[in-house]
N, C-alpha and C positions, 0 to 999 in steps of 0.2 A: 433295565431299571435304574442303573447307575447313571446312564446318559440322560434319562428323563429328569432325574433329580438335579443334575448339573444345569440342564436347560431351564428348569423352574427357578433355580437360584439366580441364574443370569437374568431371567425375565424380571424377577423381583428387584434385583439391584438396578436394572435399567429403569423400572418404574419409579424407584426412589430418587434416582438421579434426575429423571424427567420432572418429577414433582418439585424437586429442589430448584431446578431451572425456572419452572413456572412461577415460583415464589420470589424470583429476583436474583437467583444465583447464590444466595447466602446459605449459611449452615441450616440444615433442616432437622428439626426434632419435634416430635409430636408432644414432648413434655415442656417445651420452652414457652414461657408466658411472661409478659411484662404488664404489671398493673401500675397505672399512674393515678395520683390522687390530687384532690383539692383544686379542681377546675383548671384546666390547661396546664397541669403540672406545677402549679404554684401553691405554696403553703399559706394558709390563713390561720393565725393563732386564735385560740378561743377568746371570746370577749370576757372582760373582767370588770366587775362592779365592786367597788370597795366603799364600805361605810365606816368612818371613824366615829366612835361614840366617846365623846370627851367630857370628863368630869369638869363642871364649871363652878365648883364650890370654891371657897376662899383660899384653900391651900394649894391650888393647882397652877399658879402663874408660871413657875419655873418649868414645870412639865410641859405646858403648852408651848412655851418658848423653845424648849429643846426639841419638841416634835416639829415645830415650824422650821427650825434651823437645820435639822438633819433629814428633812424630807427627801432630798436628792438620793440619800442612801437607800430609800425605799423605791423610788420611781424610776431610777436610771436603767435598771434591768428591763423593765417593761417598755420603756421608750426605745432602748436599743434593739429590742426584738420586734418592735412594731405592733405591740398589743393595741387593741381597741379597748381602752379603759375609760371608766367613769369613777370619780372619787368624790364622795359627799361627806358632810360633817353634821352630826347632831350632838345634843348634849344629854346629860343625865337628868335633865328637867323635862324631856320630851313626853314622859308618861303623863304629865299633867294635862296635856291636850288630847288625851284619848280616853283613858280609863275613868277619869273623874271630871270630864269636861262640863258636866251638868251639875256638879256638886256645889257650885257657888263660891269656891275659893278664888282668891284674887289671881292666882297663878294659872287657874284652869281655863284655858282657851285653846282652840285648835291651832293657833299660830305657833304654839310650843312644838308642834310636831314637824313644822317646816324646816328643811335643811338650812343650816346657817351659812351666811355669806352671799356674795354676788360674784359670779353666777351661783346658782344653788348647787351645782356640782361642776367640777372641772373635768376635762377630758384631754385626749392627745392633740386636740386642735385648739386648746385654750392658749391665747397669747400670754407669755410670761407666766407659765404654769406654776413654777415654784413660788413666786411671789404671791400669786393669787391664792394658792392653797395656804400659804403661811398666814395670810390675812383671814381666810375662812376659819382656820383651825384655832386661832387665838380667840376663843369664845367668851373670854372674860371670867371673872371670879365672883360674880354676884348671884350665882345660882343657889338653890336651896340645899341645905345640908343633908337632905333625904335623897341620896344618890341611888336611883334605881336604873342601872344601865340596861338590864334585861328588858324590862317593860318599856323602856325608852326606845331601844332599837326596834322593838315590835311595833310601837306606836308610830315611829318615823317611817318604817318600811310600809306600813299599812295605810298611811295617810294619803288622802286624795290630793294633798298639796304636793306630794312627791311621786305621783303615779307614773311619771315618765322615766324614772330613774332606772329601776332594775329591768333588764332584758331577759326574756325566758331562756335564751341560749347562752347566757353569761354565767361564769362562776362568780358566786357572791362571797366576798370576804368581809366579815365584821371584825373590827379591831377596837377593843375597849381600852381606854386610857384613864386610869383612876387610882387614887391613893386610899380609896375606901373599899367597902364591900357592897354587894348587891343584896337588898332585902325586899325584892318585888313581892307584893302581896295584895290582897283584896281591899284592904281598908286604906283610906286616905291619910290617916294619922301615921306618924313616923313610928316604926317598931323594928328595932334592930336586934331581933331575937331569932335564933335558928330554930327554936321550938314553937314559934307561933303557928297556930293551926291553919292560917290562910296563906302561909308562905308558898310561893310558886316554886316548884322544883326546877332545877337546872334542866332536867330531861324534858320538861314541858316546853322549854324554849327551843330545844333541838327539834321537837315535834313541830313547833310552829314554823321553823325554817324549812323543814322537809315539805310542809304543806305550801309555804310561800314560794319555794323554788321548784316545786313538783319534782324534787330530786332526793338525793341522799348525801350524808356527810362525807367529806373528803373528796368526793367526785363532783359535787355541785355547790357546796358551801363549806365554810369553816368559820369558827370564832376564835380569835387570838386575843391575848390579854397582855397589856403593859401595866403591871400592878405590883403590889407588895406580895412577895412570895414566901417570905420567912420573917422570923422575929428579928434577925440581925438587921435587915433592911428597914423594918418598921421602926426599930429603936433609933436608927440613924436619922430618920426623917422627923422624929419628934412625936409627941403625944397627939392623940386624936385620930391617928391613921389606923387602918385595919388591914389585916392580911386578907387577900382576895380569895378565900377558900372556894367560893361558888364560881368565881371567874375561872379558876383553874379547873374546876369540875367540868364546866361547859366546854372549855378548850379541849380537854381530854375526850369528851363525848363526840366532838365534831372534827377532831384531827387538826385543831389549830395549835399554835405555839404559846408557851407560857414564858413571859419575859419580865424581868425585874426592873422596877423604876429606878433602882440603885445602880443599874448598868448603863454604860454609854448608849445614848439613843442612836448613834450611828450603827453600833453593833446590833441593837434591838431591831431597827427597821430593816437592816440587811438580812437578819435572820427571818423576819416575817416574809419579806419578798422572796427569799429562797424557798421557804415553805410553800408559798402560793405558786411559785414557778414549778415546783415538784408536782403539786396537785393539778396543774394545768399543762403538764408536759404533752408534747405532740403524740398523738395516737392515730393510727391509720387502719381502717377496716379493710380486710382482704376480701375479695369476691369469691375466692375458693379456698379450700383447705390446702396448705402448702406442704411439700416435703421440707421439713425444717432445715435439713442440711443444705438445701439448695437456695435458701433465702439470701439475697444480696440487697442491701439498702444503700442508696446513693443520694446524698444531699448536696446540692450545688457542685456536683462532679466529684465529691469526696466519698470514698467507700467507707461506710460506718462499720466498726467492729461489733460483733455480738457481745454484749455485756449488760448485766443487770445493774451495774454501777455507772458506767459511762459509755453508752452505746445503745444498740437495739436489743429488745427481747420480744419473744413471741408469747402471746396469751392464747392458749388453746380454747379457753372457755368462750371468749368474745371473738376469737379468730381475728386478732388484730396485732399489729406491730406497735410497740411503744418505744419512744426514744427516751432513754434514761440519762441522768446527769446533766451537766451544763455544756460540755465541749461540743456536742453535735446537735444541740437544740436548734432547729431552723428558725430563721427570722421570717417576718411577713414577706411574701414574694419568693421565698426559696423554692428551687426546683427539687421535687421529690420523685424518685423512681424506686420502685420495689420490684425486683425480678425474682421469680420463683418457679419451680416445677410443681404443678398441682398434684396432690395426692389422689391417685386413681384407685387406691385399694378399697 
């Protein structure tokens, strides 16, 4: 009996050795598996569509200049990582070309919904990108004092004149720049009251964006604000300005950032780009459930540590690997390899 067992073990070992040789002579393990992602082992960042909604009323000249001058603080990260981005500009007058286009008012025509500047949006192939955006974003200060940023971004995004802008597989970032408050409502007359019966709720614009992007907040879109956040800032800017209470509400609802007009625009724009980068961080779907302890993530030959702050983490719900933080975020064309043993339990 003992001799039979020895013979059986020798036969099994010989079979394993033979199988290893047949596979090229390397180490043999029925648990070893390598999964490579993003077409021929290269990484493609998610597409990014950004819409700036700029207040074009009489008090906004310096803010528009600051936005133009500090644009590199926003765009440099996305350029360095090879994002496929589009950036457009509309104004807080755009609502005149949608909701009230047939009302007969002098401002009410569809051209109000068209993105400002030439070309109508810039992208990573635009020559002299920073200068072109700077020209587009300085939209002037002759706009109406009835600043309705919410219904304006809805009008601009839904306009047939801008139909080629947003791509279904792109993350949409809306950035509102204003020293006033939004009072989007049903009537054409100006009414700056929070208690008016036809005031559109901030939540209704979150719903619009969910429908427009066919997605959900923080993963498919966000709204950020550069506005007046408190009384101290409002007082420093002078009378006639308002705290953007509703802007802040929509930013909270959609996972955007809240930024003060009284802060350095370089800091503001860097903050917004960092937030967007976080929302569009690399994530890779695994084809099988892994043994978590066996996961190894390699980006451009560098072994990435497991970390929810600056490294990789595993999401068991979506069965995917997410790259967190900024240190290991891949650039366009990066080589990505994820090795793991499949969980066969």
